[in-house]
N, C-alpha and C positions, 0 to 999 in steps of 0.2 A: 452250567445249565442256565443260571439266572442271566448271564451275559448274553446267551443266545436268545433268550426270551426278550431281553431289552432291545437287541438288534432287530429282531422281527417286528417288535412294536414300533420302533423308530421308522422302519421301512414302510409299515402300513400307514403311519402318520404322514410320511412324505408322499406316498401314493394318493392318500386322501386329499391332501392339500393341492397336489397337482391336478387331480380330477376336478376339485372345486374351482380352482382358478381357470382351468381349461374350459369348463362349462360357462363360467362367468365371463370369459373372454368373448363368447359368442354374443352376449347381451350388450357388453360395453367393452370397447377395445382398451385393453390394459397396456400401459406404458411402463418401461423401467423407471425406477424411482429417481435415479440420478443420471446425468448425461456423462458420456465418455468422449472427450474431445477427439481421441484417436479415431473413433468410429465415424464421427462427423467428417474428419479429413479423408477417411477411406471412401465415404460416399462421394465426396467432391472429386477425389482422384479417379473414381470409377466413371463419373460423368465426363471428366476431361479426357479420359482414355477413349471413350466413345466418340467424342467430338474430334479428337486428333487422329482417329484411325489407328490407335495402338491397342495393346492388349494388357491383361493382368496375368501375373504368374502367381499361382497358389502353391506353396510348398507345404506338403502334408507330413514331412518328417519320415521317421524310420521305424515306426511301431509295427511289431508283428501282430497278427490277428489273435494270437494266443498269449500275448504278453499282458502284464498287469497294467501297462500304461496305454492301453488301446483307447481309453476314454478321450484323451487329447486328440487322437487321430479321428475319432468319430465327430468331435467338434469341428475339426478341419474339413471333414466331408460335408457336414451341414453348411459350413461357411462356403465351400465350393459350390454347392447346389444353389445357394441363394445368390452368389455372385454371378453364376452362369445365367440365372433367371433375369437378373438386373441388367446384364450386358448382352442380352439376346439380340438386340438391334445393332450391335457393333459389327463392323466388317471383319474384325479380328477377335474371335472368341477367346476366352481365357485358356491358359495351359496349366495343368496340374502335374507336379513331379512328386514322386514317392521314392522311399528307400526300402520298400518291401514289396515283393511280387503280389501278395494278396491285397495289399493296400492300393497298389496300382490298378488292379482289376476293379476294386471297389470305386476308385475314382472314375474309371471309364463308365461304370454302371450309374454312378451319380450324375455324370454329365448327360448320359442318355435319358435318365429320368427327368432331368431339368428340361431338356429339349422336347421330350414327349409331353410334359405338362404344359409347355408353351406352344404346342401344336407346330413345332418346327423341327421335327425329327430328321428332316432332310439336311439340316445344317450340322448334324452330329458327325463328329470325326473321332474315331477311337484313338488316333495317334496323339490327341491332346491330353490324354491321361497316360503319363510316361513313367517308366521305371528308370530313374537316373543312376542308380547304383545300389549295391546291396550291403555296403559298409558305410559308416558315417562319412569318411573322407571321400570315398568314391562317389557317394551320393552328392556331396557338395561339389565335387569336380564335374559331375554330370549335369548339375543344375546351373552352374555358373554360365555355360554357353547360352542357356535360355535368356539370361539377363542381357547378354551382349548381342545375340544374333536374331532374336525373335521380336524386336521392336516393342519391348515391354516398358510400360510407363509406370507401373506400380507392382510391388511385390508384397504378398501377404503370406507370412510364415506362421502357420498354426499347426501345432502337433507336437510330437515328441522329438525335439531337436536338441542337439548338444552344443557345446561351445563352438564347434566348427561352423555353426550358422553365421558366425561373424565374417567368414570369408565370403559367403553369399551376400551378406548385407554390404560388405565393402564393394563388391562388384556392382551392386545396385546404386551405391553412392557415386561410383565412378561414371555411371550412365545417367546420373542426375534423376533417378527414378524414385518415386515415393516408396517407402517401406513401412509396413506394420508387422510387428513380430510378437509372437506369444508362444510360450512353451511351458510344459509342466516340469521342466528340469531346472533346478536352482542355478547351477553354473551357467546354463544357457541364458537364463533371465538376466544374470549379471552382464553377460556380453551384449545382450540385446539392449539393455539400458544405455550402454555406451555407444553402440553401433547403429541401432535402428532409429529411424526418424520418429516413429511412434511406437514405443513398446507397451505391451500390456503385461501387468505384473499380477502374480497370484491367481485368484479366482476369476479375474477378468477374462482369462482365456476361455473359460467355460460359459461366460455370459455373452460372448461375441455373436453367436447365431441369434440370440434373443434380441440384441440391439440392431441386428440387420433384418428383423421381422421374418425370420425363417419359418415360423409357424406358431400356433397358439400354445403347444405344449412346451416350447422353449420359453415363451413368456411365462407360462404357468410355473415351470421349474424355478425360474428366477424369483418369482414372488413367494414360492414355497420356501426357498432358501432365506429370504428376508424374514419370513415369519419364524422359522427355526432359529435364526440368528437372534431375534429379539427374545425368544423363549430362553435360549441359553444365557443371554445377558440377565434376564429377570431371575433365573435360577441362581446365578452367581451372586447377584446383589442380595437376594433373599438369604442365601447361605452365609454371606458375610455379616448381614445384620443379625441373624440368629446366633452366629458365633460370638458377636460382641456381647450378647446377653447370656453367654455361657451355654447355649443350646447346641449340641452336636447331633446332626441328623444322620450322620454316617455310622 
């Protein structure tokens, strides 16, 4: 019972911090505390793709809408929406591939929302949100032709991807395309560290929309995480000091 109360209290604190930073964002534009070079290179790759008349490929992974790892896929959808907004002037809009039917439908809806927000709904094409396969290997096999046949200059892999993502990254390297990869799966992160041009490790996958300025709440959540991180550090240091003096608070 006490654990449930503690969880609810922590959730309320998180929501309060996000609301505070979200409101504060309206008065003064908040920026992430540290820079991620991979995101800077992604922005540059996006600009070059528009200039060269090529497109970006966003791989959303294979999360089911009812699975526990849907959070990484939601990050991928937010990234897709922001990239679609940033590349709206391009002759070749981005393509999104998914390994789950529900996620593919959400990718189409995300693209539609991006074009509606940019008053360019006439440019929307539902076929740019694709279901590449329903198993990990079939999804990878269905996404590889996108790298080879769709004039893609940059690949962004964000979502629940497994080690098979290395095959897609290899195809991107063969086409000399930029690749940024992030996953919530540890074996996949190991493969991405070796195969991706710019890998994101650990919690950086969840920070990607904030670094792309996807919206004030993304920025607010990032600053809320920073506050909670410092609180945890302070509690750990205080506990260690108390233990040195023989005081056990547990």
